[in-house]
LUMKOLSE-368052 format. One record per residue (C-alpha): x, z, y; chain; residue number from 0. Coordinates in pm, 1 decimal, always signed. Each point is the difference from the previous one (the first is absolute). Layout:
BEGIN
      east        up     north  chain    n
         X         Z         Y      A  NUM
...
END
This chain:
BEGIN
      east        up     north  chain    n
   -1191.9    +850.7   -2649.8      A    0
    +237.7    +255.5    +153.0      A    1
     +24.1     +61.9    +373.2      A    2
    +348.0    -153.6      +0.4      A    3
    -132.0    -319.3    -158.4      A    4
    -278.0     -18.7    +256.4      A    5
    +243.3     +39.3    +290.2      A    6
    +279.0    -229.9    -123.8      A    7
    -152.5    -332.9    +120.1      A    8
     -34.2    +138.5    +352.3      A    9
    +354.4    +132.9     +43.2      A   10
    +161.4    -327.5    +118.7      A   11
    -254.6     -23.3    +279.1      A   12
     +42.8    +366.1     +94.4      A   13
    +372.4     -75.8     +31.5      A   14
     -85.9    -288.8    +230.6      A   15
    -213.5    +228.8    +215.1      A   16
    +262.5    +274.8      +5.6      A   17
    +270.5    -241.4    +108.9      A   18
    -213.2    -160.9    +268.5      A   19
    -104.5    +344.9    +121.1      A   20
    +356.4    +132.9     +31.2      A   21
    +185.8    -322.4     +74.1      A   22
    +242.6     +77.9    -282.7      A   23
     +17.3     -64.6    -373.4      A   24
    +184.7    +327.1     -59.6      A   25
    -238.9    +210.1    +208.3      A   26
    -311.7    -170.5    -130.0      A   27
    +107.2     +41.4    -361.4      A   28
     +87.2    +364.5     +67.8      A   29
    -359.8     +71.5     +99.9      A   30
    -129.3    -187.6    -305.3      A   31
    +223.2    +211.9    -225.8      A   32
    -120.8    +316.2    +171.7      A   33
    -358.7    -115.4     -56.7      A   34
     +56.1     -53.3    -371.3      A   35
    +181.4    +333.0     -31.4      A   36
    -295.9    +175.0    +162.8      A   37
    -243.0    -167.1    -240.5      A   38
    +211.2     +89.9    -304.0      A   39
     +37.6    +360.1    +120.3      A   40
    -374.0     +49.4     +52.3      A   41
    -204.6    -273.1    -171.8      A   42
    -311.3    +217.0     +23.6      A   43
     +13.0     -37.1    +379.6      A   44
      -6.7    -379.9      -9.4      A   45
    -322.2    -126.9    +165.4      A   46
    -252.7     -68.2    -273.1      A   47
    -296.2    -102.0    +214.9      A   48
    +156.2    -335.2     +94.0      A   49
    +168.2    -288.4    -184.2      A   50
    +366.5     +52.2    -100.1      A   51
    +143.4    -231.2    +267.6      A   52
    -180.0    +185.3    +276.2      A   53
    +106.1    +334.0    -144.7      A   54
    +362.0    -118.0     -19.5      A   55
      +7.0    -106.4    +364.4      A   56
    -179.3    +321.1    +102.8      A   57
    +272.6    +206.6    -168.8      A   58
    +264.5    -211.8    +173.7      A   59
    -167.8     +56.0    +336.8      A   60
      +2.6    +375.8     -60.4      A   61
    +374.5     -11.1     -69.7      A   62
     +52.2    -210.9    +312.9      A   63
    -203.8    +236.6    +218.9      A   64
    +191.5    +296.8    -138.2      A   65
    +332.4    -163.5     +90.6      A   66
    -131.1     -70.6    +350.8      A   67
     -99.3    +364.0     +43.7      A   68
    +339.6    +114.2    -132.4      A   69
    +177.0    -219.4    +257.2      A   70
    -211.3    +144.2    +279.8      A   71
     +82.3    +353.8    -116.1      A   72
    +369.8     -83.8      -5.6      A   73
     -22.8    -139.1    +352.5      A   74
    -167.7    +317.3    +125.3      A   75
    +279.1    +216.5    -141.1      A   76
    +222.4     -79.2    +297.0      A   77
    +329.5      +3.3    -192.7      A   78
    +246.7    -276.9     -86.0      A   79
    -251.5    -157.6    -235.1      A   80
    -226.6     -91.2    +293.8      A   81
    +167.5    -333.4     +70.0      A   82
     -18.6     -97.5    -366.4      A   83
    -362.0    +106.6     -22.1      A   84
     -93.1    -196.3    +310.8      A   85
    +177.3    -303.8    -141.8      A   86
    -209.1     +34.1    -314.7      A   87
    -314.8     +31.4    +208.8      A   88
     +93.0    -312.7    +193.1      A   89
      +5.7    -192.0    -328.3      A   90
    -340.6    +127.5    -109.4      A   91
    -263.3    -269.3      +4.8      A   92
    -292.9     +98.1    +227.0      A   93
    -342.6     +51.7    -155.8      A   94
    -125.0    -320.2    +162.1      A   95
    +261.3    -202.6    -184.1      A   96
     -73.2    +181.4    -324.3      A   97
    -362.2    -107.5     +35.3      A   98
    +106.1    -356.9     +70.6      A   99
    +238.8     -12.6    -296.8      A  100
    -257.8    +145.4    -236.8      A  101
    -270.2    -247.1    +102.9      A  102
    +192.2    -318.5     +80.6      A  103
    +286.9     +20.9    -249.4      A  104
    -132.8    +217.5    -282.6      A  105
    -357.3    -128.2     +17.2      A  106
    -183.4    +332.0     +17.5      A  107
    -344.3      +7.1    +159.9      A  108
     -50.2    +203.3    +318.7      A  109
    -187.6    +256.7    -210.6      A  110
    +285.8     +33.3    -249.9      A  111
    +254.5     +11.4    +282.6      A  112
    -201.5    +275.7    +164.9      A  113
     +22.9    +197.6    -324.3      A  114
    +375.5     -57.8     -24.4      A  115
     +92.7    +108.5    +352.3      A  116
    -282.5    +254.0     +31.6      A  117
    -192.2    -140.7    +294.8      A  118
    -342.1    -161.5     +36.9      A  119
     -53.9    -374.5     -62.5      A  120
     -78.6     -37.0    +370.1      A  121
    +335.8    +155.1     +85.5      A  122
    +170.1    -246.0    -235.5      A  123
    -146.5    -288.6    +198.6      A  124
    +126.2    +157.5    +322.6      A  125
    +344.7     +62.7    -148.3      A  126
     +31.8    -358.0    -123.5      A  127
    -109.8    -130.1    +340.7      A  128
    +262.4    +220.6    +163.4      A  129
    +271.6    -128.1    -232.9      A  130
     -96.9    -360.5     +71.2      A  131
      +8.6     +68.3    +373.1      A  132
    +349.2    +144.8     -44.0      A  133
    +107.3    -313.0    -185.6      A  134
    -109.8    -213.0    +293.0      A  135
    +247.7    +189.7    +219.2      A  136
    +285.3     -37.6    -245.7      A  137
    +327.6    -149.2    +114.9      A  138
     +29.3    -371.8     -69.4      A  139
    +227.1     -89.9    -290.6      A  140
    +173.5    -319.0    -109.7      A  141
    -105.2     -76.5    -355.8      A  142
    +162.5    -210.1    -273.3      A  143
    -242.8    -120.7    -269.6      A  144
    +143.7     -75.6    -345.7      A  145
    -278.1    -174.3    -193.0      A  146
      +0.7    -325.4    -198.3      A  147
    -376.9     -61.0     -17.0      A  148
     -92.0    -196.3    +318.0      A  149
    -358.2    +123.4     +32.6      A  150
     +99.1    +364.4     -46.2      A  151
    +294.1     -40.1    +238.8      A  152
    -232.8    -152.3    +260.8      A  153
    -248.8    +283.0     -46.8      A  154
    +270.8    +265.5     +42.5      A  155
    +141.3    -175.8    +304.1      A  156
    -345.7      -7.0    +161.2      A  157
     -49.1    +371.2     -63.9      A  158
    +344.5     +83.8    +139.4      A  159
     -52.8    -206.6    +315.3      A  160
    -351.9    +135.6     +51.0      A  161
    +149.6    +350.0      -1.5      A  162
    +219.5    -103.4    +291.9      A  163
    +324.9     -36.9    -195.0      A  164
    +233.4    -300.7      -0.4      A  165
     +99.3    -196.2    -312.8      A  166
    +368.7     -89.1     -21.5      A  167
     -54.5    -235.9    -292.7      A  168
    -152.2     -60.1    -342.0      A  169
    +241.3     -23.7    -293.9      A  170
     -89.6    -130.3    -346.1      A  171
    +328.2     +71.0    -183.4      A  172
    +259.3    +278.0     -14.8      A  173
    +269.8    -204.1    +175.2      A  174
    -237.7    -113.8    +273.6      A  175
    -112.2    +358.4     +64.0      A  176
    +358.3    +122.1     +39.2      A  177
     +85.8    -291.2    +229.0      A  178
    -304.7     +57.5    +222.6      A  179
     +71.6    +374.3     +22.7      A  180
    +357.5     -63.7    +106.4      A  181
    -109.5    -260.4    +254.6      A  182
    -271.1    +213.9    +161.3      A  183
     +10.8    +367.0     -99.4      A  184
    -352.6    +126.7     -75.5      A  185
    -142.3    +345.0     +66.1      A  186
    -220.0     -14.0    -310.9      A  187
     -15.5    -207.3    -319.6      A  188
    -298.2     -85.9    -221.1      A  189
    +127.4    -128.5    -333.8      A  190
    -162.2    -145.5    -309.3      A  191
    +164.6     +94.9    -330.5      A  192
     +15.7    -345.5    -164.0      A  193
    +129.5    -289.0    +212.6      A  194
     -12.3    -380.8     -22.4      A  195
    +331.5     -61.4    -180.8      A  196
     -63.7    +283.9    -247.6      A  197
    +220.9    +224.0    +211.5      A  198
    -106.7    +354.5     +80.4      A  199
    -133.9    +127.3    +328.1      A  200
    +146.4    +336.8     -96.1      A  201
    +347.7    -154.2     -25.7      A  202
     -48.8    -176.6    +333.6      A  203
     -90.5    +329.1    +163.6      A  204
    +299.6    +174.5    -161.4      A  205
    +230.8    -268.2    +140.4      A  206
    -143.6     +46.3    +349.1      A  207
      +3.2    +381.1     -14.7      A  208
    +367.2     -10.0     -97.3      A  209
     +66.9    -137.5    +350.0      A  210
    -247.4    +201.5    +210.7      A  211
    -291.3    +239.6     -42.2      A  212
    -358.5    -112.7     +58.4      A  213
    -333.2    +126.2    -142.7      A  214
    -142.7    -208.5    -283.7      A  215
    -348.5     -49.6    -143.9      A  216
     -15.2    -161.0    -344.9      A  217
    -293.0    -208.6    -120.3      A  218
     -81.3     -33.6    -371.2      A  219
    -287.5     -57.5    -239.5      A  220
    +141.4    +266.7    -234.0      A  221
     +80.3    +311.7    +207.4      A  222
      +5.6    +231.9    -301.8      A  223
    +314.9    -179.4    -122.8      A  224
    +184.6    +112.8    +312.8      A  225
    -142.5    +352.0     +20.3      A  226
    +145.3    +177.5    -301.3      A  227
    +200.4    +256.6    +197.5      A  228
    +303.1     -70.2    -220.3      A  229
    +219.4    -206.8    +235.3      A  230
     +36.7     -98.0    +367.6      A  231
    -331.6    -161.9     +84.4      A  232
    -202.1    -120.4    +300.5      A  233
    -128.6    +258.7    +243.3      A  234
    -275.5    -231.3    +124.3      A  235
    -185.5    -220.6    -245.4      A  236
    -300.9    -231.8     +35.5      A  237
    -201.3    -116.8    -300.0      A  238
    -106.9    -364.3     -36.0      A  239
    -265.1    -110.4     +70.3      A  240
      +6.9    +202.4    +319.3      A  241
    -245.3     +79.3    +275.4      A  242
     +89.0     -56.4    +363.9      A  243
     -46.3    +371.7     +67.0      A  244
    +250.6     +86.2    -274.7      A  245
    +273.0    -216.5    +154.0      A  246
     -78.5    +137.1    +344.6      A  247
     +22.8    +358.0    -125.5      A  248
    +326.4     -57.1    -190.0      A  249
    +165.2    -163.2    +302.2      A  250
    -111.9    +281.2    +225.1      A  251
    +125.2    +273.0    -233.6      A  252
    +337.4    -168.3     -57.8      A  253
     +55.8     -30.4    +375.4      A  254
    -133.6    +353.6     +55.8      A  255
    +282.9    +150.3    -203.4      A  256
    +259.9    -243.4    +126.2      A  257
     -71.8    +116.2    +355.1      A  258
      +7.9    +368.4     -98.2      A  259
    +307.7     +18.9    -221.3      A  260
    +165.1    +339.6     +40.9      A  261
    +382.7     -13.6      -1.3      A  262
    +153.2    +177.9    -294.3      A  263
    -324.7     +17.6    -203.2      A  264
END
């Protein structure tokens, strides 16, 4: 089996990580493309001592770290590019959140995460604890839940409220979601893909976003179908069945970038 064939099944999930890391489909996919280009250009440098998925993410992390260093160098130059560079730095996800995303969302062990971000496993635990502490301080948001399965909707609502956020409503159809959003504008939406009347959660979100902008987290049992990189797709995506920590991490990261949006970027 070729290296490309070994890596292909993991690409949708690397896209998910890249998008969650950057807060942007375009930016996340750009880093994934750069990762693949680096592998194609020098396949002999691809990590061979670990499984392909770990090697793929390790290459991505190297590209990400290089971009971070480049932004810092630009900022130190002191010319007109400084403001742009600092804006880029402001959008960089801190190491603590990288550790949290890799463990809670991507399912890596602390040992594998340590390998990916080049720290010790003990430091990973400290970084994750720091990220969770930061989440506790996060600004409260008003959340609209679009989910037609009652038990799942109740579970999500409990998680959202336990995080200190308010729930504006729970919608089970496209029309109900749009009506609830218009009635009480949310600061965040969590949306299932398939709704009760066979309508689409994606269409419901599109209708709402046509009237005002709000960060969205999609929930689906088949994330690879939405992570092809070939069309406008979700920036934040949770896989069913989900863990409480995954939902918590996705909410935190979506709000993290919403609070730090840089005008003109």
